[in-house]
N, C-alpha and C positions, 0 to 999 in steps of 0.2 A: 342665499348665503350660506357658507360653510360654518356649522356650529360645532364646537370642540366641547364635547360634553364627559362627563365621568360619572359612573356610577359606583358607590363605595357601599359595599355590604359589610355590616358591622355585626358580629357575632360568630358562633361555631359554624364551622364549614359543614358539620354533621346535622346541622338543624334543617330538617325537612322543608320548612316555610322559608328560610333565609336562602335555601338552595334554589328556590323559584323565584326569587325576588328580582332578578335582573334579567331583561330581554336578551336574547342571543342574535347575533348577526344584524345589529344595527350599525349602519355606516357612522363613522366619527364618535362612536359610544365606546370609551375606554372603561374597564372595570379595576376594581381593586378591592381586596377582601383584608378585613382587619378582625383577628380572631382574638388577640390579646390586648390588655390595656397598654396605652402607648408610653414608651420609654422616652421617645424623642419627637418632637414636631417635624423635623427636618425631612423626613422620608415623604409625610404627608405633604407638606409645603411644596416640595420639588416636585411631587406627582401632580399637584393641582396648578401649577404654574401655567399662565396661559389658556387656563380653561375658563369657558363661558358659563357652562352650568353644571353644578354638581348635585347629584341625587344621593342623598344618604339614606340608605335603607336598613331598617333593623326591626327586630321583634322584640318587645320589651320584657319579655319573659326570660331573656339571656342576660344574666346580670353583668356580664363584660360590656355589654351595650350601655348599660347605665354609667360606667366609668369613662366610655370613650366617645359617645355620641356628642356631647356639648363641646368638646375640645376640637372635635374634627369640625363641627358647624363654625367655630370662632376662626379656625385656620381658612375655610372656604370663603367666608366672609372678609377676612384679611386680604386674600388675592383678588377681591373683587368680583367673584363668580356669582351667578344667580344661585342662591342656595335652597334647595326644596328637599325637606326631610319627609321621608314616607314610613310611618311607623304603624306595625300591626300591633294593636292594642288587644290584650287578653280580655276575654269575657269574664265578668266576675258574677257570682252569686251574691245575694243580699248578706249572706253569712260572712263572706271573707272582705266585703268591701272597707271594712275598718282596719284590715290587716296592715300592719306598718309597712310591708313589702309593697301592697297596692298603693298606698300613699307615695311612695316614692316614685312609684311609675307616673302616677297623676302630677307629681311636682315635676317630673322629667318632661312631661308633655307641654306643661306650662312654660318651662325653660325653652325648649325647642319653638313654641309658639312665638316668643319674644325674639329668639336670637335668629332663628331662619328667616329667609325673606317670605317662605310660605312652609306649610306643614300640613300633610295629608294624615289623617288619623284613620286607620282602616280597622275597623271592628271585625272580628273572626266570622260573626254572624251577619254582616253586611249582605243584603241580597242586591244583585244586579239585574236590571231589567233587560240591559241590551242583549239582543238575540245571540251575538257571537260570545257571551260570558255565561252561558246557561250550563256550561259543563259542570262536572262534579270539581270539588277542591276549588270553589271560587276565590276563597281567601288567599290561596297561593298564588294567584295570577293577577290580583288587582294592581299590585304594585308594577308588574310587567306592563299592563295596559296603561296605567298612568304615564309612565316614562316614555312609552311608545306614543301615547297621545300628544304629550307636550312637545316631543320633538317633531311629530307630524305637523303641529301647528306653524312651525318655524319653516316648513318646506316651501320653498319659492318656486314658482311657476310663471312661465312668460304672461299666461293671461289669467292668473290669479290675482284676488285682493290678496297682497301678502302682510304678514305681520314679521317683525323683526324682534331681537333680543329686548331693544329697549321697550317696545311695547309690552311685552311678556313681564319685565320688571316692573312696569308701572302697575300691571294688574295682579301679579302674585305678591300679596302682602297679607301676613296673618294666616289664620286657620282657613284651608282650602278645602273645597268639596268639587268633586267631578261627577258628572253624569253623562253617558253615552247612549245615544239611541240610533238604531239603526233600521231602515225600512226600505221596501220598494213597491212599486205599484201605484194605484190611484191615491192621491192625496198622502203620499209617503211622507212628506215633510211634517204633516200633522202627528201621525204616530211617532215620528223619529223625535220631534221636539218634545212631545209630552212624555216619552219614555226617558228622555234625558233630564227633564225636570223632575220626574217622580224619583229618579236615582238620586237627585241632591236630597230630595225629603227623606229617602230612606236612610240618609246620614244625619237625619234630624235637623238639617240645615233650613232655616226659613229664608228663602231667596229674597223676600222682601227686605230683610234687614242686612243684606250683603252690602258692601262698599263698592265692590268693582266685579264685573261680569265680563269672561271672554267667551264669544261663542264662535266656533269654528265648524264650517261645513266642508264636507268632502263628497264630491258628487261628479256626474258627468259633464263635460264640457257644454252639453245642450240643455242641462237642466235650467228650468225656468228661474230667473233671478227674483221675480216676483213672489215665488214661494219662499225665498230667504227672507224677504221683507215681512212676510206674514209670520215666519218664525219668531223674527225678532220682535214682532208686536205682541207675540204671547208673552214673551218676557217683560216687555215694558209695561205691561198691564199687570204684572205680578210684582212690580218693583217699586220702590219709593223714587221720588223724583230725582233725589241727588246720587243715585246709583250710577256708576260710569259704565258705559258697556261699549265693548269694543269687538269687532268681528273680523274674520279672515275666511278665504277660501282656498281649497285645494281640489283641482280638477283632474280626473282621471278618466282617459278615453277607454279603459278596459270595464269599467263599470256599466251596468245596464243603464239606460237614459232616465229611468223613473227611480233609480235608486239613490239614497242619500244617507249619509251618516253624520250626526250633528252631536258635537262636543261642547258641554257647557261646564265652564270652570267658575266657581264663584268663590270670592274670597271675603272675609269679613274683617281684614285689618284696614287700618286708615290708609287711604289712596289719595294722591293728588289728582287734580283736574286732569284728565287724559286729553291732551291736545287733539289726538287724531280719533277719538271716540264720536259716536254718532250723537248728534242731538236728537234727544229722545223723542221730540215732537215734529222732526223733520227728517225721518229716514228715508232715503232716496237711492234705491239699488239701481234704478233704471239709470240715474245721472252718475252712478258710481264709475270711476274710472281705475282698472286695475293697475298697480304698480308695476 
């Protein structure tokens, strides 16, 4: 399916971090930069018309973002787009945590958590375990990887177990956390799933208390489906019985036959029962029929 997505960067164009917030050269991803407080809603509303997903990217150290972010979130929700906020949160020392400005940041995060469909809060000192995220300046690139990962989840293939926008809307509710694990070789699924889960814990999220989880696998078409089943079982064993779990796959013939990338997205907001989610005690990949 063709997804019409927009990434809105809010804040100074001279900000080093916001300058690296939006991935480049992604099909069907339009971009917009807001550098001043909004005088009119019309420009944003017109830009967002017919948009399926809106990514709102900002760093809370920019005071202009404080004024514009909640307004843009409301506009995105009004046009019925899936609204995902990605916020780089400053790291504070104990001495400044009671500062009035810091409290304003915390209040804004709470507003975004309520008003957005989902919000990713990205700490500057977040450590990412995934092999392809080990470069310097990790905090500059996390928003890029989240946007890319979410759009890849919706990439449909003829022989894949496909997810669509309605699936993503059911899962993406409340504060969201993402973990990505990539591995190849013998038992690659084990390393990948544990790396992905570890990345969730690095964001101080207890996977057991989440309300919904999406797991996406990217691998060679010949990768054994039984190992996907085993990966899901690892998550099942870590979660409460009422957690909704959904999965999808993307196959890529250019990958090594023993390579796999696993993305785990966990959200702690209230979620409806997901009709297409797997029954936790009766997961059967061998009987699954790709859409």
